[in-house]
C-alpha positions in Angstrom: -59.7 -84.2 30.6 -62.7 -86.3 30.0 -62.1 -87.0 26.3 -64.4 -84.2 25.0 -62.9 -81.8 22.5 -62.4 -78.2 23.4 -65.2 -76.1 21.7 -63.9 -74.1 18.8 -64.4 -70.3 18.7 -67.6 -69.2 16.9 -65.7 -66.2 15.4 -66.2 -65.8 11.7 -64.0 -62.7 11.4 -67.0 -60.4 11.1 -66.2 -58.4 14.2 -68.8 -55.6 14.7 -70.7 -55.0 18.0 -74.3 -53.8 17.8 -76.0 -51.4 20.2 -76.3 -54.1 22.9 -72.5 -55.0 22.6 -73.3 -58.3 20.7 -71.1 -59.3 17.8 -73.1 -59.4 14.6 -70.8 -62.2 13.3 -70.7 -64.7 16.1 -73.4 -63.4 18.5 -71.1 -63.3 21.5 -71.3 -60.4 23.9 -68.2 -58.2 24.2 -67.7 -59.8 27.7 -68.0 -63.3 26.3 -65.4 -62.5 23.5 -63.0 -61.3 26.2 -63.7 -64.3 28.5 -63.4 -66.9 25.8 -59.6 -67.2 26.0 -59.6 -68.0 29.7 -62.9 -70.1 29.8 -62.7 -73.8 30.3 -64.6 -76.2 28.0 -67.8 -76.1 30.0 -67.9 -72.3 30.1 -67.3 -72.2 26.4 -70.2 -74.6 25.8 -72.4 -72.2 27.9 -71.3 -69.3 25.8 -72.0 -71.2 22.6 -75.5 -72.0 23.9 -76.2 -68.3 24.5 -74.9 -67.4 21.1 -77.1 -70.0 19.5 -80.2 -68.6 21.3 -79.3 -65.1 20.3 -78.8 -66.2 16.6 -82.2 -68.0 16.7 -83.9 -65.0 18.1 -82.3 -62.7 15.6 -83.2 -64.9 12.6 -86.9 -65.3 13.3 -89.2 -63.5 10.9 -90.6 -60.5 12.5 -94.0 -59.4 11.3 -95.4 -56.0 11.9 
């Protein structure tokens, strides 16, 4: 191990998948949630980056 801490799960115990199979609580896909337990630290960081991008996209103000 290179001294970096293992990324913590983004789960906030609000487990509900939307129409695209994305959790409305943590913004992981159903596949990412399943893969999380077997993912190494680098893969977890990649998942977290995708979650962050999804959260940012979802929180932008959408004007008509």
